[in-house]
C-alpha positions as a Markdown table, in Angstrom:
| # | Residue | x | y | z |
|---|---|---|---|---|
| 1 | Met | 1.3 | 18.4 | 12.1 |
| 2 | Leu | -0.4 | 15.4 | 13.9 |
| 3 | Leu | -3.7 | 16.5 | 12.4 |
| 4 | Glu | -2.7 | 16.8 | 9.3 |
| 5 | Ser | -1.0 | 13.4 | 8.7 |
| 6 | Phe | -4.5 | 11.7 | 10.5 |
| 7 | Ala | -6.0 | 13.7 | 7.5 |
| 8 | Trp | -3.7 | 12.9 | 4.8 |
| 9 | Gly | -3.7 | 8.8 | 6.3 |
| 10 | Phe | -7.3 | 8.9 | 6.1 |
| 11 | Ile | -7.5 | 10.6 | 2.2 |
| 12 | Ala | -4.4 | 7.8 | 1.2 |
| 13 | Ala | -6.3 | 4.9 | 2.9 |
| 14 | Ser | -10.0 | 5.9 | 1.9 |
| 15 | Ser | -9.6 | 4.1 | -1.2 |
| 16 | Leu | -10.6 | 0.9 | 0.7 |
| 17 | Ile | -13.9 | 2.7 | 1.3 |
| 18 | Ile | -14.4 | 3.5 | -2.1 |
| 19 | Gly | -13.4 | 0.4 | -3.4 |
| 20 | Ala | -15.4 | -1.5 | -1.1 |
| 21 | Val | -18.4 | 1.1 | -2.6 |
| 22 | Leu | -17.5 | 0.1 | -5.8 |
| 23 | Ala | -17.7 | -4.0 | -5.1 |
| 24 | Leu | -20.9 | -3.6 | -3.6 |
| 25 | Trp | -22.9 | -1.5 | -5.9 |
| 26 | Ile | -21.2 | -2.0 | -9.5 |
| 27 | Arg | -20.1 | -5.5 | -11.1 |
| 28 | Ile | -16.1 | -5.2 | -11.6 |
| 29 | Ser | -14.8 | -7.6 | -14.4 |
| 30 | Val | -11.2 | -9.4 | -13.3 |
| 31 | Arg | -10.0 | -7.5 | -16.2 |
| 32 | Thr | -10.6 | -4.2 | -15.0 |
| 33 | Ile | -9.4 | -5.0 | -11.6 |
| 34 | Gly | -6.5 | -6.7 | -13.2 |
| 35 | Leu | -5.3 | -2.9 | -15.1 |
| 36 | Ile | -6.3 | -0.9 | -12.0 |
| 37 | Met | -3.9 | -3.5 | -10.0 |
| 38 | Ala | -1.0 | -2.8 | -13.1 |
| 39 | Phe | -1.4 | 0.9 | -12.7 |
| 40 | Gly | -1.2 | 1.0 | -9.3 |
| 41 | Ser | 2.0 | -1.7 | -9.0 |
| 42 | Gly | 3.5 | 0.9 | -12.0 |
| 43 | Val | 2.4 | 4.4 | -10.0 |
| 44 | Leu | 4.2 | 2.2 | -6.5 |
| 45 | Ile | 7.4 | 1.5 | -8.4 |
| 46 | Ser | 8.0 | 5.3 | -9.0 |
| 47 | Ala | 7.1 | 6.0 | -5.3 |
| 48 | Val | 9.7 | 3.3 | -4.3 |
| 49 | Ala | 12.2 | 4.8 | -6.2 |
| 50 | Phe | 12.1 | 8.6 | -5.8 |
| 51 | Asp | 9.6 | 8.5 | -2.6 |
| 52 | Leu | 11.1 | 6.3 | -0.2 |
| 53 | Val | 14.4 | 5.1 | -1.6 |
| 54 | Ala | 16.2 | 8.2 | -2.9 |
| 55 | Glu | 14.9 | 10.5 | -0.1 |
| 56 | Ala | 16.2 | 7.7 | 3.1 |
| 57 | Ile | 19.5 | 7.9 | 0.7 |
| 58 | Ala | 19.3 | 11.8 | 1.2 |
| 59 | Thr | 18.4 | 11.7 | 4.8 |
| 60 | Val | 21.9 | 10.1 | 6.0 |
| 61 | Pro | 25.4 | 11.0 | 5.0 |
| 62 | Pro | 27.4 | 8.9 | 2.7 |
| 63 | Gly | 29.2 | 7.0 | 5.4 |
| 64 | Ser | 25.9 | 6.1 | 7.0 |
| 65 | Ala | 24.3 | 4.4 | 3.8 |
| 66 | Ile | 24.1 | 0.9 | 5.0 |
| 67 | Trp | 20.8 | 1.8 | 7.3 |
| 68 | Val | 19.1 | 2.5 | 3.8 |
| 69 | Ala | 20.4 | -1.5 | 2.8 |
| 70 | Val | 19.5 | -2.6 | 6.1 |
| 71 | Gly | 16.0 | -1.0 | 6.0 |
| 72 | Leu | 15.5 | -2.7 | 2.4 |
| 73 | Leu | 16.4 | -5.9 | 3.3 |
| 74 | Ala | 14.6 | -6.0 | 7.0 |
| 75 | Gly | 11.6 | -4.6 | 4.7 |
| 76 | Cys | 11.3 | -7.3 | 2.3 |
| 77 | Phe | 12.1 | -10.5 | 5.1 |
| 78 | Thr | 9.4 | -8.9 | 7.4 |
| 79 | Phe | 6.5 | -8.6 | 4.7 |
| 80 | Phe | 7.6 | -12.0 | 3.3 |
| 81 | Ile | 7.7 | -13.5 | 6.9 |
| 82 | Gly | 4.1 | -11.7 | 7.5 |
| 83 | Asp | 2.7 | -12.9 | 4.5 |
| 84 | Thr | 3.7 | -16.3 | 4.5 |
| 85 | Ala | 1.8 | -16.4 | 8.3 |
| 86 | Ile | -1.1 | -14.5 | 6.5 |
| 87 | Thr | -1.4 | -16.8 | 3.7 |
| 88 | Arg | -1.4 | -19.4 | 6.1 |
| 89 | Ile | -4.9 | -18.2 | 7.9 |
| 90 | Gly | -6.6 | -17.4 | 4.8 |
| 91 | Gly | -5.8 | -14.1 | 3.8 |
| 92 | Gly | -3.3 | -14.9 | 0.7 |
| 93 | Asp | -5.6 | -13.9 | -1.8 |
| 94 | Arg | -6.5 | -10.3 | -0.8 |
| 95 | Lys | -5.6 | -9.1 | -3.9 |
| 96 | Ser | -6.8 | -12.0 | -6.1 |
| 97 | Ala | -8.8 | -9.9 | -8.7 |
| 98 | Asp | -11.6 | -13.3 | -8.5 |
| 99 | Gly | -12.5 | -12.2 | -5.0 |
| 100 | Val | -12.0 | -14.7 | -1.7 |
| 101 | Glu | -14.8 | -17.5 | -0.7 |
| 102 | Lys | -13.5 | -18.9 | 1.8 |
| 103 | Pro | -15.5 | -18.8 | 5.0 |
| 104 | Asn | -12.6 | -18.9 | 7.1 |
| 105 | Ser | -10.7 | -16.1 | 5.3 |
| 106 | Ala | -12.4 | -12.9 | 6.6 |
| 107 | Leu | -9.2 | -12.6 | 9.7 |
| 108 | Gly | -7.0 | -13.4 | 7.1 |
| 109 | Ile | -8.0 | -10.5 | 5.0 |
| 110 | Val | -7.8 | -8.1 | 7.9 |
| 111 | Leu | -4.6 | -8.9 | 8.9 |
| 112 | Gly | -3.0 | -8.8 | 5.4 |
| 113 | Thr | -4.6 | -5.0 | 4.3 |
| 114 | Val | -3.1 | -4.2 | 8.0 |
| 115 | Leu | -0.1 | -5.7 | 6.7 |
| 116 | Asp | 0.4 | -3.9 | 3.6 |
| 117 | Gly | -1.3 | -0.9 | 5.0 |
| 118 | Ile | 0.4 | 0.4 | 8.2 |
| 119 | Pro | 3.8 | 0.9 | 6.7 |
| 120 | Glu | 2.4 | 2.8 | 3.9 |
| 121 | Ser | 0.7 | 5.2 | 6.5 |
| 122 | Ile | 3.4 | 5.3 | 8.6 |
| 123 | Val | 5.8 | 6.8 | 5.6 |
| 124 | Ile | 2.8 | 9.4 | 5.0 |
| 125 | Gly | 3.7 | 10.8 | 8.1 |
| 126 | Leu | 7.4 | 10.7 | 8.4 |
| 127 | Thr | 7.1 | 12.7 | 4.4 |
| 128 | Ile | 5.3 | 15.2 | 6.4 |
| 129 | Val | 8.0 | 15.1 | 9.1 |
| 130 | Thr | 11.1 | 14.9 | 6.8 |
| 131 | Gly | 9.9 | 17.4 | 3.8 |
| 132 | Gly | 7.1 | 19.6 | 5.7 |
| 133 | Ala | 4.6 | 18.7 | 3.5 |
| 134 | Val | 3.2 | 15.1 | 1.9 |
| 135 | Gly | 4.5 | 13.6 | -1.2 |
| 136 | Ile | 1.8 | 13.8 | -3.7 |
| 137 | Ala | 3.0 | 11.1 | -5.8 |
| 138 | Tyr | 3.2 | 8.5 | -3.1 |
| 139 | Leu | -0.3 | 9.5 | -2.0 |
| 140 | Val | -1.4 | 8.8 | -5.1 |
| 141 | Ala | 0.5 | 5.5 | -5.6 |
| 142 | Val | -1.1 | 4.0 | -2.2 |
| 143 | Phe | -4.5 | 5.3 | -2.8 |
| 144 | Ile | -4.4 | 3.2 | -6.3 |
| 145 | Ser | -2.7 | 0.4 | -5.1 |
| 146 | Asn | -5.8 | 0.2 | -2.2 |
| 147 | Leu | -8.3 | 0.0 | -4.7 |
| 148 | Pro | -8.3 | -3.0 | -6.1 |
| 149 | Glu | -7.3 | -4.5 | -2.5 |
| 150 | Ala | -10.8 | -3.8 | -1.8 |
| 151 | Ile | -12.8 | -4.6 | -4.5 |
| 152 | Ala | -12.2 | -8.1 | -5.0 |
| 153 | Ser | -11.2 | -8.6 | -1.1 |
| 154 | Thr | -14.9 | -7.4 | -0.9 |
| 155 | Thr | -16.2 | -9.4 | -3.6 |
| 156 | Gly | -14.8 | -12.5 | -1.7 |
| 157 | Leu | -16.6 | -11.4 | 1.7 |
| 158 | Val | -19.9 | -11.1 | 0.2 |
| 159 | Ala | -19.3 | -14.7 | -1.8 |
| 160 | Ser | -18.8 | -16.4 | 1.8 |
| 161 | Gly | -22.0 | -14.5 | 3.7 |
| 162 | Trp | -20.7 | -11.0 | 4.8 |
| 163 | Gln | -23.4 | -8.6 | 5.1 |
| 164 | Pro | -22.4 | -5.4 | 3.4 |
| 165 | Arg | -23.1 | -2.8 | 6.1 |
| 166 | Arg | -20.2 | -5.3 | 8.1 |
| 167 | Thr | -17.6 | -5.3 | 5.2 |
| 168 | Leu | -18.3 | -1.5 | 4.6 |
| 169 | Gly | -17.3 | -1.2 | 8.4 |
| 170 | Leu | -14.3 | -3.1 | 8.3 |
| 171 | Trp | -12.8 | -1.3 | 5.6 |
| 172 | Val | -13.8 | 2.4 | 7.7 |
| 173 | Thr | -12.2 | 0.4 | 10.5 |
| 174 | Val | -9.1 | -0.5 | 8.5 |
| 175 | Ala | -9.1 | 3.2 | 6.7 |
| 176 | Leu | -9.1 | 4.7 | 10.3 |
| 177 | Val | -6.6 | 2.3 | 12.0 |
| 178 | Ser | -4.4 | 3.8 | 8.9 |
| 179 | Ala | -4.9 | 7.0 | 9.5 |
| 180 | Ala | -3.8 | 6.2 | 13.1 |
| 181 | Ala | -0.6 | 4.8 | 11.6 |
| 182 | Ser | 0.3 | 8.0 | 9.5 |
| 183 | Val | -0.1 | 10.1 | 13.5 |
| 184 | Val | 2.5 | 7.5 | 14.3 |
| 185 | Gly | 4.8 | 8.3 | 11.7 |
| 186 | Ala | 4.5 | 11.9 | 12.1 |
| 187 | Ala | 5.2 | 12.0 | 16.5 |
| 188 | Val | 7.6 | 9.3 | 16.7 |
| 189 | Phe | 9.9 | 10.5 | 13.9 |
| 190 | Asp | 9.3 | 14.4 | 14.4 |
| 191 | Thr | 12.3 | 14.6 | 16.7 |
| 192 | Ala | 14.6 | 11.4 | 15.3 |
| 193 | Pro | 17.9 | 11.7 | 14.0 |
| 194 | Pro | 18.7 | 10.8 | 10.1 |
| 195 | Glu | 19.8 | 7.1 | 10.6 |
| 196 | Pro | 16.1 | 5.7 | 11.7 |
| 197 | Leu | 14.3 | 7.9 | 9.5 |
| 198 | Ala | 16.6 | 6.4 | 6.6 |
| 199 | Phe | 15.7 | 3.2 | 7.9 |
| 200 | Val | 12.1 | 3.8 | 8.2 |
| 201 | Leu | 11.8 | 4.9 | 4.8 |
| 202 | Ala | 13.7 | 2.2 | 3.2 |
| 203 | Phe | 11.9 | -0.7 | 5.5 |
| 204 | Ala | 8.8 | 0.6 | 3.5 |
| 205 | Gly | 10.3 | 0.7 | 0.1 |
| 206 | Gly | 11.3 | -2.8 | 0.6 |
| 207 | Ala | 8.0 | -4.0 | 1.9 |
| 208 | Val | 6.6 | -2.5 | -0.8 |
| 209 | Leu | 9.0 | -4.4 | -3.5 |
| 210 | Thr | 8.0 | -7.8 | -2.2 |
| 211 | Met | 4.7 | -6.9 | -2.3 |
| 212 | Leu | 4.5 | -6.2 | -5.4 |
| 213 | Ala | 6.5 | -9.2 | -6.5 |
| 214 | Asp | 4.7 | -11.6 | -4.8 |
| 215 | Thr | 1.0 | -10.7 | -5.3 |
| 216 | Met | 0.3 | -7.0 | -7.3 |
| 217 | Met | 2.5 | -7.8 | -10.3 |
| 218 | Pro | 2.1 | -11.4 | -11.2 |
| 219 | Glu | -2.5 | -10.7 | -10.1 |
| 220 | Ala | -1.9 | -8.1 | -12.9 |
| 221 | Tyr | -0.3 | -9.8 | -15.3 |
| 222 | Glu | -2.9 | -13.0 | -14.8 |
| 223 | His | -5.8 | -11.0 | -15.6 |
| 224 | Ala | -4.7 | -8.3 | -17.7 |
| 225 | Gly | -2.6 | -10.0 | -19.9 |
| 226 | Glu | 0.7 | -8.8 | -22.5 |
| 227 | Val | -0.8 | -5.4 | -21.6 |
| 228 | Thr | 0.3 | -4.9 | -18.0 |
| 229 | Gly | 3.7 | -4.0 | -19.0 |
| 230 | Val | 2.4 | -0.6 | -20.9 |
| 231 | Val | -0.3 | -0.1 | -18.2 |
| 232 | Val | 2.4 | -0.3 | -15.5 |
| 233 | Thr | 4.9 | 2.2 | -17.7 |
| 234 | Leu | 2.1 | 4.4 | -17.7 |
| 235 | Gly | 1.3 | 4.1 | -13.8 |
| 236 | Phe | 5.2 | 4.8 | -13.5 |
| 237 | Gly | 5.2 | 7.6 | -15.9 |
| 238 | Leu | 2.2 | 9.4 | -14.0 |
| 239 | Ala | 3.7 | 9.0 | -10.6 |
| 240 | Leu | 7.6 | 10.6 | -12.2 |
| 241 | Gly | 5.4 | 13.1 | -13.2 |
| 242 | Leu | 4.2 | 14.3 | -10.0 |
| 243 | His | 7.2 | 14.0 | -8.3 |
| 244 | Val | 9.1 | 15.9 | -11.2 |
| 245 | Ile | 6.2 | 19.0 | -10.8 |
| 246 | Gln | 5.7 | 18.3 | -6.8 |
């Protein structure tokens, strides 16, 4: 189970590496990145609704549903506080379609990506524990949402003087850390009672929702324009279809 969790966690995070390679070799327009962000936002909304919050509610008896509410709020405020701190050290534009060009922003980019990726990766291991298999819709959601972040951040890193090899090595490291987080999710929660499981699922849901509202969706609309809503809905529909057929 632990090896499976690592493999799936790395697959989900591998889009960071793919996004970096694309940014290094192909000039991608900010509108295209905005469209990717919009589609990924829709997929993530579906994943939050059906793979995280709904699963959290189903995990505990009705009298213990307070764990879900507390988890949502805890995830929301944890992301908000962490994101605010990371913004102050230069990582606030890590999902910017324009890229980040400040020379001192590299640490912020790394920390911001880890802040986004660790909870998502832990949940991948957790879904294997609770459901016996990885949630495909959630895996797709994480994979897609990583692409614009890696593309935009890589563009900024190269513009601020990072060498391509060093930049690619950064994303490989982050992907490996994310894969390790999936192992932690599977190992720690393998024998955990239902209440902590529900809390962690809801925690991830609250963090992802806050991230979507604060970063991905505003950035998507800024660069993709009025078609953003249509693309978000298409992403949501695809993820819902994957959830239904899996």
